[in-house]
N, C-alpha and C positions, 0 to 999 in steps of 0.2 A: 894202874893207879900211880906207879912211880913216875911214869911219863907225865901224867896229869899234874901230880904234885910238883914236878920239876917246872912244868910250864907255868903253874900258878905262882911259884916262887919267883920265876923270872919276870912274870908280869908285874908282881908286887914290887920287885926291885926297880923295875923301870918306872913304875908309878911314883915310888918314893923319890927316885932320882929326879923325876919331872917336878915334883913338889919342891924339892930342894932348889932346883933351878929357878922356879917361880918365886921362891922366898928371897933369894939373893939378887934376882934380876928384875924386881918389880919396877924399879925406876925406869928401866929401859922399855917396859911394857906400858907404863902409864904416861911417861913424859917424852915428848918428841921436840926437844929444843932445836932451834935453828940459830946457831951462834953467829955473831957478826964481829968483825975486827974492831978494836977499840977506836980506831980512827974513822970508823964509818960515820957519814953524815946523813941524817934522816932527811928525806924529801918532804918537808913540812912547811907550813906557812910561817911568816915572820913572827906571828904572835904565839908560836909554840916554842917553849923553852925546854931544853934538855938538862936534867939534873941527875946527880948520883946520890944515893942514900947508902951510907955505910952501915952494915950489919955484921955481927960476928962471923968472920971468915969469908966475907964477900962484899962486893959493891953492887948495888942494884941500879939498873938503868931505868929512868922515869921520864916520860914526856908529859908536859903540862901546857895545855892551851889556855891562854888568859885573855878573856874578853874585857872591854873597857869598864863595864859596870854589870857584872853577871848577877843573875838571880841566885846562883849557887854553883855547886860543883857536882859532877858525876865522877866517882872514884870507880874505875872500871877494872875488873879482874878477869883476864882473858882465859882462853881455853888452853889445852895441853900441847898444842903444836904451834910452830912459827915463832914470831917475835913482834916487837912493836912496829917494824917496817910494814908488816901486813895487817896487824890488828888496829893500828891507829888510823881509823877510817871513819866514814859517815860524819865527818866534822860539820858539814852543812846542817845536819839535823840538830846538833848541839848549838850551833850558832843561831839557828832560827828560834830555838827554845830559850836562848840566852843563858846557857849553862857552860861553865868551864869544864874541860875534860882532863882528867888525870889518869894515866895508865902506866903500870909498872911491868917490867919483865922479871919473871922468876929467875932464880939462880940458874946459870948456864944458858939462858935464853937471850938472844940478841947480844947486847954489850954487857949484860950482867955477868959477873964472874962467879966462880964456884959451881956447885951442882947441888941439886935437891937430894937430901939424904934422909929426911924424915918429915912426917906431917906436922909435928910440933914446930920444926924449923920453918916450914912453909907458912904456917899460921903466924909465927912471930915476925917473919919478914913482912907480911901484909900489914900487920899492926905497926911495924916500925915506919913504913912509908906513910900510912895514914896519920901517924903522930906528927909527921913533918908537915903534912898538907892541911890537916883539920884546923889548926890555929889561924890559917889564912882566911877561913870562911866562917869565923864566929859571927853569928847574927844573920847568916845567909843559909839557904837551903842546902842540905847535905844528902846526897844520894849514894848509896852503896850498890854497885851493879856487878853481878856475876854472870859470866857466860860459860856454859858447859862445865869444864873442870872448876872454873872460878865460882860456881854457884854455892858450893859448900863453904868455900872460903869467905864469900860475901855474907852468907847466913851466919857464920861463926863470928865475923867481925861485928855485924849488927847486933848479935846477941850480947857480945862483950860490952858494946857501947850502951846497950839498954840496961845491963846490970849496973853500970856505972852512972846511970841517970842521964846519959847523953845519947839517946837513940837517934839514928838518922831519920830524916823526914820521909824517906822512901827506901825500901829494899827492893831491888829489881833482880829477878832471877830469870835468865833466858836460856832455854834448853837445859833445864835442871835435871838432876838425878836424885832420887830419894836417899840413896847412900851408895858408896862405891861397892859395898858388899852386895847390895841388891843388883847393881849393874853387872858385877863380875859373875854373879850366879846365873845371869841370863846368857852371858857370852862364854863362861867357863864353868858349866854346871858340875864338872867333876872335881873342882877345886874346893876344899873346905873353906868356909868363910873366915875361920880363925887364922888362916894363913896370910890374910891380907894385912899388910903393915900400914896401909893408907885407907882406913875405913871411911873417912870423909862423910860424916853423918849429916847430910843436909837437913833431913827431917828432924833430927834431934836438936840441932841448933835453931831450926825454924820455930820450934815450940817456945823458945825464949825470946824471939824477936818481938820488940815492941813497935807499934806504929804501923804504917801503911806498907803492905807488901803487894807487889805486882809480878806476875809471871807471864811469859810468852813461850810458846812451844810449837814447833812445826808438827802438823798432823802427820806428815809423811817422814818424820825423823826416824831413820832406820838404825842409828847408832844408840840414841837414848830415846826410847819410845815415849810418846805423849802420856802413856799410863803413869810414868814417874811423876809428871806434873800433877795429874789428877790425884795421885796418892798423896802428894804434898798438900793438896787443898784441905786434907783432913787435919792438918797439924797447925793451922793458923786460922783464927776466927774472922779475920778481916783481909782475906786474900782474894785477889781477882786474877783469873787466868784468861788470857787471850790465846785460843788455839788457832794458829794461822794455817788456813787451808792451803794445800799445795806446797808448803815450805818443808824443807828437809832440815838436816843438822847444820850444814855449812852455809846455807844460802838465806836463812831466815831474815838476816839484817837487810836484805835487798827488797823484801816484800813491802809494798805500800801499806798493807794492813798492819804490819809490825811497826813501821815508822809512825803511822798515825796513832796507834795505840800508845806507844812510848811517849810521843809528844803530848798526848792527852793526859797521861799520868804526871808528866812534868808540869804541865800548865795548871793542874789541879792543886799543886803544893802551895 
């Protein structure tokens, strides 16, 4: 019995230590930034401007593709890895649809300074960049687009704007998760949900989103299962989901079915 009690105590100590590591190391588990030197020059077309948005404790790097007479703008919130050098792509799709494209790097990503330290800070940064961009598109169509990690941030921003009486014309969520707690419970079932400092409640925010919502999800997505998107359908009355056959998590943007569906949604605005 003493041996069993000793083993149990040792196992419990290891478990508590593991939970402590997960508490303090969450940023390293959730975020995979790829920093760039401040002198880096993005390989973009001449009609793409680079700008910096100042936020408390950091400067955020933003790319802005400006067409001659756009129908509107797509404000794109990317996933948890890489930077603008890899994410600012598919520009022919936006040109064909006649929409400007704006994309930001989170703190520590690309040429953005600082590092992500809280969900509140992350959400405030997104809003700060939107506040700079939105006045440029008064009277034009405004689309809030979230990809993977960015889907909760997009739903949150859209919900904020709706509460203020300025909802976007479309909220687009691609490869979404219902919440980070739900996703963590699938990958780390031994970790209590209360331990998560980044709950990122996509479903909760989606309930407050006003206006048109479109989702696309790869049927073969092994990182965030399509079940998350189907779960989110229950939280908005006017939500359309395109489940893209054969698409996984990182390649969905390359599938013609996804591109055609997104262009359909933009054309319908």
